[in-house]
N, C-alpha and C positions, 0 to 999 in steps of 0.2 A: 578276262574280257567277258562283260555283261551281253546278254542278248535280250532284246526286248521284242514283245511278241504285239501286234496290231490284232485286236479283237473286235467284231462286229457283235451286236446284242445277241444274236443267236447262239454264238459261240462262248457267250459268259456262263450258260447253265452248264455247258460241256467243261468249261474250267472248274466252276465249284463241283462238280461231280469227280471230276480228276482229283481236286484238293482234297476232297472227302476221302477217296480212296487212299491217296497217299497217307492221310491222318489215320485212317484206320489201319494202315499196315505199321505204321510207326507211331504206336498209343502214347508214346512217353515223351514225346517232343512235341512243341508247337510248332507250326509252320508260319512263317512270315512272308507276306507277298506285297509288293509295292504296285500301287495302282497311280499312273498318272495320264497326263493329257499329253500326247505328242505334239509336234511342231505344226502339224496340220490338222490339229483337233481330233485326233484319233484318241482311243481309250486303249493304253497299253498296260499290261499285268507283266512282271518281272520277279525273279528271285532275289536280283540286285539293286540297289538304288541307282534310280536313272540319272544320268549326266545332265541331260538339256530337258528334262520334261516339266510341265507346269501343273500345279496343283497336286502335287505329290502326297499320296495317302499310304500309310503303312497298314495294311490289314494282316491281323495275327488270327490264327484259326486253331482252336484248341485241339487236344488229340480225339475229341468225339465229334470233330467235324462242324462243330458251331464256331461262329467268329467270337474271338474274345473281345471282352469291354473291360476297360479300366475299372469303371464304376462299379461292377458286379460285386455282390457280396461274396466273401471268401467261402462261407459255409453252404452256399446255394449250389446244388450239384445238378440241378435239371431246370434252366431258364426258361424253357417251353413247357414245362409240366402243366401250367394252367391253361394253354392254348392247346396242349394235346389232349386233355381231358374234354375240353369243350369242343375240339373236333370231332371226339368220340362220340359225345353228346349229339352233337348235330347229326353224325352218321345214323344214330340210333334214333333220333328224331324223324331223319328222313325215311327211314325204313318203317317206323311205326304210321307216318303219313301214308307212306305207300299200301300199307296194309289196310288202314282205314280206307282208302280209296277203292281198292279192290273190293273189301266188303260192301262198301256202298253201292257199287256195281253190281255185284251179285244180288244184294238185296233190291235195287231198282228192278233187275230183271225177274226176280220171283213176284215182286208186286205186279208186274206187266202181266206175268203169266196169270196171277190171280185175278187180275181185272179182265183178262181175256177169257178166263174161266166164267166170272160171274156173268159177263156180257152174253157168252154162249147159252148159259142158263136162265138168262132173262128174255132171250129172243122168242123162246116157245118152241113149239113142235116136239118131235120125239129126240130125246136124249138117251144116250146110252153109254154104258161104260164097257171096257173089254174085260172078261175075265182071265183066269190063269192060262186057259188053253187058247185064247185068243178069239172067244166068241163074243158076240155082242150080247149084253145085259141092259134091255131098256128098262128105263127108270118110270116109276108112276109119279102122278102129280106130288104126291106126300114126300117121296125120295127127293124128287127135284127141289121141294120146297127146304128140306133139310141139308141138301147140298148147297142151296143158296145163301143158307143162314151161316153155314160154317166158312165158306168161303167170304161172306162178310165180315166175319168175325176175325178170319185172318188179314184180312185187308185192313181192318180197324186197328188190329194189334200191330201188325209190321208194316203199314205202309201210311201211316199218319192220318187215319180215320177219313182216307179218300174213298168215296163211293161213286158207283156210275150210275 
């Protein structure tokens, strides 16, 4: 007696996973599954050939869980090798892009901080720095001018020559 199972789209993935598990447990044999369309248009999968199914298709899965194709070359051991490498390359490219984006954001923050410092130096008035003890050390005109030049050089070097 053959049993046919009605399957919706969401359950197809579950069947594929189950087939892969069965295949991994029995690595020496290929598994054959019949896919057919039932009387009411439903997709059915069965291990036995259907009696009244339409568009019957025999699916054969290899011991490694991949679907067998009659036209595959006999010496080929990994049909997905190229796509696996490209998937790995894509993952690496995505990580590199994420790192570049984070570096660009950090650089933008540094540039904004440098521009803010230059703005403060250009405003005028009394400017100070904090020493190691937390005391204010006020800068004279010469020191302020040196700071302006250094900040402007850093902006030119790291921020694309943007000046304020």
